[in-house]
C-alpha positions in Angstrom: 0.3 -0.4 0.3 0.8 3.6 -0.5 -0.8 5.3 1.3 -0.3 8.0 4.2 -3.0 9.1 6.6 -6.6 7.6 6.3 -8.6 9.6 4.0 -12.0 11.1 4.9 -14.9 9.5 4.3 -17.1 8.9 2.0 -14.5 6.9 -0.8 -14.6 6.0 -4.3 -13.0 2.9 -5.1 -12.1 1.3 -8.6 -10.1 -1.9 -8.8 -8.4 -3.8 -11.5 -8.3 -7.9 -10.8 -5.4 -9.5 -13.2 -6.0 -13.4 -13.3 -3.9 -16.2 -14.5 -4.7 -16.4 -17.7 -6.8 -20.5 -18.0 -4.9 -23.5 -19.6 -8.3 -24.1 -22.3 -9.0 -21.9 -24.7 -12.3 -20.3 -23.3 -12.1 -21.8 -20.0 -13.5 -19.2 -17.3 -11.1 -19.9 -14.1 -12.6 -21.4 -11.0 -13.5 -19.3 -7.1 -13.0 -15.8 -9.0 -16.5 -14.4 -8.4 -16.1 -10.3 -8.8 -18.3 -10.4 -5.7 -15.7 -12.3 -3.6 -12.9 -10.9 -5.0 -14.7 -7.5 -4.5 -15.8 -7.6 -0.8 -11.7 -9.2 0.4 -9.7 -6.0 -1.0 -12.3 -3.6 0.9 -11.6 -5.6 4.4 -7.8 -5.4 3.4 -8.5 -1.7 2.9 -10.5 -1.5 6.5 -7.6 -4.0 8.6 -4.9 -2.2 6.5 -6.3 1.4 7.5 -6.5 3.2 3.9 -10.2 3.6 4.5 -12.5 3.9 8.0 -15.3 1.6 7.1 -16.5 0.3 4.0 -20.1 1.2 4.2 -18.4 4.6 3.9 -17.4 3.5 0.1 -20.0 5.5 -2.3 -19.3 4.6 -5.4 -17.3 1.6 -6.4 -16.2 0.2 -10.4 -14.6 -3.0 -10.4 -13.6 -5.3 -13.4 -11.5 -8.7 -14.0 -9.4 -9.7 -16.8 -6.9 -12.5 -18.2 -3.1 -11.6 -17.4 0.3 -13.6 -17.9 1.0 -14.3 -13.5 3.7 -12.0 -14.0 1.4 -9.3 -14.2 -1.2 -11.2 -12.3 -3.0 -9.4 -9.1 -5.4 -5.7 -8.5 -4.7 -2.4 -8.8 -6.8 -0.3 -6.5 -7.6 3.4 -6.4 -9.4 4.8 -3.3 -10.2 8.5 -3.9 -12.1 10.6 -1.8 -15.9 11.4 -2.9 -17.0 14.4 -3.9 
């Protein structure tokens, strides 16, 4: 995490998940439900001190895409909502 101090609520959060490319062409990975991935990251943002509570998220965008193993992970952007 590259945050210094916790932002004041409310929050706009954007999440971009990069998942391993499946071995079979056209196959979707199991266990990659977007709603579960989002919930895990929001909980981590609270536990890590980046946001005070996930109930203060007023705008949320999330996407997932396949990527080479070296590029897998999640990109997180948290901004104070207007």
